Structure formats: C-alpha cells, structure tokens
N, C-alpha and C positions, 0 to 999 in steps of 0.2 A: 246636213252637216258634212264638212270635208273630212274624207278617212282616207288614209294612204293605204293602197294595195301594194303587196309584195309580189315578186315572181308568179306566176302561175295562178294567183288568185282573182277571183271575180265576184261580184256582188249579184246574188240572185233574190228575185222578187217573189216572197212567199205567198203573194196574192191573198194575203189576209191582213185586213186593217192597216195596209201599208207598210207591214213589217219586211224586213230585208235580212240577208245573211250573207256573211263572206266565206267563201269556200275555196280550197285550193285543188285544182283539177288533177294534181300529182299526188295529192294525199287522199284522206279517207272523207268522202262526203256523205252526208246523211241519206238515210233510205226511207222507204215507206214505213219500216218497222218503228222508226222514231215517231213519226207522224201517227200510226195507230196507238203507240204507247201513250203519247200525250193526250189523246182523245178518249183513251180508254180510263185515264186517271179522273178521279173526282177530287175537286178542291174546294174546301170550307171557305167562306170569306175571311179574308185577312190572314190565311194561314201563312206557315213559314215552312218551306219545304227544301229539299236537297236532290239534287240530280247527280248521282255517283257516275263518273266517267262520262262527262257531258260532251266531251269532244267538242264539234263546232258550235255548240251552246243552243243547238236546235230546240231541245225540248223544254229548256227556261223561256227562250223567247216566244215559243207557241203558247206555254202556261201563262205568261205574263199578259199575252193577248186574249186568252180564253177564261181568265179569272181575275180576281181581285186580291189574289196572293199578295201579302205585304212584303215578304222577302223570299227571294229564289235563290238559292246558291248552287252554282256548278262547279263541281269538283273534276279536274283534269290533269293528270300527270304529266303530259308531254308538253313542253315549254312552248313550242311554237304554236301548238294547237290552241293552247289556254290563251296565248296572246291574241291570237285571231279570234277567238270567241270573245274576248273582253273587247275587240274593236267592233264586234258586231252588236254587242249590248250599247256600245257608243253610238253607233251607227243608228240605232233605235231610239236613243235618248231613254234608255231604261236603267242608267245609272243608280237610280234611287230604289229599285227595285230587284236588280239583279246583280250579283256578285260572283265573278269567276275566281276561283282559288286554285292555283297551280301547285298541286301537292298530291301526295300518294293519298288514296282514298282510305288506306289502313290508318292514317293519322288523324282521320277527319275527327273522331270522338274527342280527341285530346284538343282540338281547336274550337269545335263547336259546342261540345259538352254532350253528357248523356241524357236522353230522354227529352231533348228541347224541340224537336222538329215534330210537326203535325203530319206530316207524309214524307216518304221518300220514294223517289223514281229511279229506274235504272234499266239501261238497255246494255247489258254487259257483254263481254266478249262471247261469241258464241261456239268457238271450237276448241279443244283440247290443245294444250301447248307442247305436244310431243312431236316428233318429226324435226325435219330440217327447215328452220325458218330463220330469216334474215331479222335479228333483232333491230337493225336500224330502219326498218320499214315500218313506217307510221300505220300502215294497213294491218301488218301482222300483230303489232301492239293492239289495235282496236279490235281484231278479229280473233286472235288466239289466246288471249289472257297471258301475255307474257310478263304483266306486272301485276296480275291478281287472278285468282279462279273465282269459281261461283260461290264457294262458302265465304271467301273474304267479302264478297258483295252482299250476302245474305247476313253475315255476323254484324257487320258496320251498319246496315240498314236497321236491324234490330235494336242496336246500342243507341242509334240516334233518335229512333221514333219515339213518341210518347206511349204510355199504355192507352190501348185501343185506337192508336194512330195507325195509319196505313202505309203499305208499300206495294207499289206496282212495278212488275217487271216484265220484260219480254225476252225471249230465247227461243230455242229450237226445242221441239218435242223430245228429240233423244235426250234432252237433259231434264225431262220432266219429273223422273223419279227423284233426281238429285234436288231439284227445285222445291219438292215436296218434302221430302225426308229432312234434308238439312235445315229448311226453314223451321220446321217443327222442333228440332233439336234447340233453335234459338227463340222459341217461344212467338214464332210468326205461324199463324193458322191461316192456309189458303181458304179463302170464302168464295171466290168466283174465278172461273177459268173459262177462256175462250180461245178456240183453236182457229187460226188463220191458214185459209187454203188458197193455192193460186187460182183454182177453177174448181168448179163442180166436178164431184168423182174423183179429185187428185188426193193425194195424201196431205195433211198439213204441213206447212212449212214453218209456221211460227206458233207460238203459244203465249197468250197474255194471262197474266195472274195477278189478283188482288189478294193482298194478305192483310190481316189484322192482329195487332201485338196483343198477346194473350187473350185471344177469343176462344170460344168453345168449338171443339172439332164439327164443321159441317161445311160442305161445299156445293156450290150451285155451278152447273156446267151449263154455260151459255150456248145459244144457237151458233153453227159455224158461220165465220165469215168469209166470203168469197170475194177475190180481189179483182179477177177479170172475168169478162164474158168470153164467149168462145171465139169472137172475133179480136181479142186482144184490147178492148176498150175497159175502162174501169167499170164495175157493177154500180148500180145506182146508190148502194149503200156506201161504199168506198167515197163515192162523188160527195155524198151527204156529210161524211166523216171529215173530209177535206175543207168543207164549207162550214162546219159546225163553228158556232160563234162563241159558245161556253160550255165548260166543263165544272161549273160552280154548282155547289149543293148546298 
C-alpha cells in the first residue's frame, strides 16, 4: 500500500508477520518497554481492548498480530502522533480491527462507554511533570505526563474495563507504591508483577503489572526478566519474547 511519509518519518520493519510501523526520528519512537508490555498482555479470543496513550500505535499493531482480538482502540492526545499511528494502521491493512482515536484519554469513558472493554493496556508517562519542561516537545508529553498522570490512567482503565476484566501496565519501579495503592482505590487488584532488569545483579528498570477488576487480594511475583547479557546482546528470553507468535489465552 502506498503511504505518504512526512519529514523525518521512516517505515520500520517489525520483523513479525510482515508488520511495519511509521516512526518520526525527531519525535518519540517506541522502545522495548512497549514490546515487553505487548507480550506480557494476555488476550482472549475476539476480545475488545483499548491502549491508553498509544503513541506510534506499536502496541495495537503487535496485539493485532499476536491475537484474534476483534477490536483494538488506540487513544492518543497528540494530533500528529495519532495521525501517524493511523497511517501505520492503514499501512498494515488493519483498519477493520484497529482504530486510532485522537483524544484525551480522560474523555474515553464518555466516548466508549463504561465497562465495555475486555482489557486495557497502557505504557503511561514515566516521570513526574515537575521541573522545567518544554510543553511543545513530543518526547516531554510522552515521558513526563504533561497531559495526564498515573491516577488518570488507572481511573480511566478501571472505568473502561468489565468486571473481572484485565488491565496491563508498565512503568518505573519508583512508581510501584502509587501503581498498587491507587489501583486498589479504583477496584483494580494487582495479580501479577514482574520486574525487568537491564542485566543480572542490576536494579530493576521497569515493572510490568497485571490487574483484575474487582478481584480478591493476592499477588504473584514472577521471576525477574533480564534484558541484556554481559556482552550487551539480548538474553535468550528477550529474543523469545520478540519472536513470540501469540499472546492469546
């Protein structure tokens, strides 16, 4: 399919089922956190799901390739980024399954309805929005939560998901207390947690959490995930994650 590219844009091959994605080298490109989150997610057959703060659309595109989800909605507040994600959907001819909505995620419940989704995923901003930040910087919006905070993400996820539906999120370990305490306030119970380390013996850099709506309290801590070997190459487990064909349950 012929897709127009704008200045500084490129098409990257995801090396998975022929899927590709448009990215802007001057903007915010997806990282390994999005890939790990997509593969941590578990999707039922014909599920309806939402990705809050979808950015380039990487998670919807990966989940479309790794599951039979019938409807995947990516919500992105930045106009240019949402438009770029929409072109990636068309590039992969996934318009019948993926829809990108250019809107504030805080308005999602009013548009999509309460309790209509089987699951929600989100790779939200990692850093607190204090300090001197250029609000015109796409990277700042993506990384610092200028348009939302972690409580907004959790509240919206809880409102969107059905009872016993799931919410999957990745963030930094220094937000772990917030991720657990705030979620419980919104009836999302953390059920599985996995810490992601750059290397063996290093402190964790990320944490992946699976929540279930209105579930009983009990959490399972999974074995740590190590990304790199000592020589800087990916570990065998990360290679397996990248080549994983399905996240369907």
